[in-house]
N, C-alpha and C positions, 0 to 999 in steps of 0.2 A: 504494500500500500504506500501511499505518499510518505516520503521521508524516512524510509527504512533502507539502510545501506550498511555493507560491511566495510571495515577498514582494512588496508593492506599493510601487513606487518613490515615495518621498516627497521626492526631491531631497536625500537625506542620504547622504553617502558611506559611512556606517556600515552602511547597509542592504545593501551589496554586498561588504563586506570579509569575507574568510575569518576566521571567529571562532566562539567558543562562548559562549553566553550563556543562562542560565536553562534548561539542558538542551537547547538548540537549537544546531545547527551550521549556520552561514550560509556557503554556498559562493560562492566568487568564481572564475569561469572562468579568470581570469588567473593566480591563485595555485594553483588546485586542478585544473589540467588533467589531471594523472595520476590523481587521485582520482576525477574525473568519468568519465574513460575506464574506470576499474575498475568504477565503479558502473553504467555504462551496459550493464547485462546483466539481463534480466528475472528470472533465478533469484536473483541477488544482491539485487535490490530486494525480492523476496519473502522471502528469508531474513531480511533486516534488518527487514522489516515484522513477521514472525512473532515475532522476538525482542522487538520493542517491544510487540506486542499481548499476547503470552502469557508473556513473561518468559524467563529463561535456559533453554537447551536444549543437548543434545549434537547432534553431526552425525548420529548415528543417528536421534534423535527427529525432527530436521528432514527427514531422508531419508524417513521414514515419512509425514510430513505432505505432502511435495511429490511423492512418487513417484519421486524420484531415488535414486541409489545413495549410500551413506554416504561412499564415496570422493569422489564428486562434491561433495556438500555440504561435506565437510571441506576440500576444495581451495578452494571459493569462500568459505568462512568465513575461511580464512587470508588470502585476498586482501583481504577486508573489514577484517581485523585490521591488515594492512599499512598501510592508509590510515586507521586509527583510527575506523572506523565501528563495530566490535565489539571486544570484549576478553574475556579469560578471566574466567569467573565462579567463585565459590566452588564447589568440587567436592563432590558428595554422597558420592563415594567416589573411590578412586584409579584407577578403571578407564578412564574416558573423560573427555576434556576437555569442560567446559561453557562455553558462550559467552553473553554478554549484549550488548545494545545499549549503546553509550557515550552516545548522545544520544536524547532522546525525539522530536525533530523534526529533519529536514533541510529547510532552506529556501533560497531564492535569489531574486534579482531577475530577472524575465523579460527586462527590458531589457538587463541585463548578459549574460544567457545568449544573446542574439542575436550575441554577439561572434565566435563561431566555429562551424563545422559540428559539432564534437565536443560543445560545450555544448548546441547546439540538439538534437542527437540524444538527449542525456540527458533533456531535458525531454519529448521525444516518447515515448521508451520509458517514462518514469515515468508519463505520463498514460495510456498503454495499460494498464500494470499496475494503475493505480488503478481503471480501468473494469472490469478482470477481477476485482479485489478486491470491487467493488460487487456484481457478479453472484454471486460466491461467498458474500458476506455475506447477500444476499437469500435464497439457498437455505438457508443455515444458520438465518436468522431464521424462515423459514416452518416449518422442521422443529422449531425450539425452541418456537414457539408451538403447533404441532399436538401435540407430545409433552408439553406442560405444563411445560417447563423454564423458562418465563418467566411472570411474574405476568400475569393477564388485564388488569391496569391498563395494560400496554404496548400493548394492541390499538389504542386510539384515537390516541395520539400518534405511532405509528410509521407510516412511509409514504415515498413518493417524490413530489416535485413536479416537474412538467415545464412550465415557464413560458417565454414568449418576450417579455419587456418590451422597450420601446425606451428605451435609455439612452445617455448620452454617456460618453466615457472617464472623465471626472471622477466621474460618478455611479456607474459600476461600481466605481471605486476606493473611493468612499465606502461602497458596499455591502459590499465585502470588509472594510473597517475595522470596520463595524458588526457583521458576523458574527464577526470575530476577537475583538472586545472583549466582545460578549455571551457567546460561547462560553467565554471565559476566566472571566468573572464567574460563570456558572452552574456551571462545573466546580469552581471554588473553593467555591461555596455548597454543593454536593452531596458534597464530598469525604468527609465523615464520616457521610453518610446510608446506613444499611445497605440501603436499597432501590435504591441506585444500581447501574447495570450498565454494561458497555461498550456504547457506542452507535456504530455505524459511521455517521459523518457525512461525506458527500462532497458538496462544493459545486462547481459549475462555472459559470463566466461566460465564454462563448465567442461573441464577436461574429461575425455572419454577413453577408457581402456580399449585396446584393439579387440575386435571381435574374434572369438575362436573360430577356426574354419569348421564348416558344417560337414556332415557325413558324406555329402555328395562330392565335396572337394577332396576328401580323403580317398574316395573310390576312384576319382579321376586320376589321382596320382599313382 
């Protein structure tokens, strides 16, 4: 979902220390075990993502967005608040509590997350939710283009790439760094441009082991 990303271990202990910096919360499985357990829930990850993407909302508004009951979203928001992922926002009126995301991004070191089954489970659940978010964003993007809610200038640059390069672990780490640096530079450059829009950008780098030859290949030899 919006604002979930892993960090790339650079050999710096600061990269895995539980902290907050520049709107980013960096999770450490050793210090944040309870918070990770609380966040290892698909609906809570989605709620946090909606607050980051669309801004403050009430439990009722999020219930309508997710198809859950307002009692359910209210409960899960309180759990997120307990571990400082969300907080009360300024109320439009006194009738219902509004919530906001405390940080723009939650990040972690994959190497550190291998420390326990609980932290590994969090990474797995988060990745599955991110893939679901990509599918939902594709549906929304296609509808927005078809209905004229987006400028036609977006037609050419939008899309999905499906590539399978051969890389070393060092090269994949360098690729992540290039993406992060370039994305930050372009975001800063476009911050005040009225043409800028939210862009769902999901990058994946997933090494795959070679497939074992099938029985037909063995027979052929």
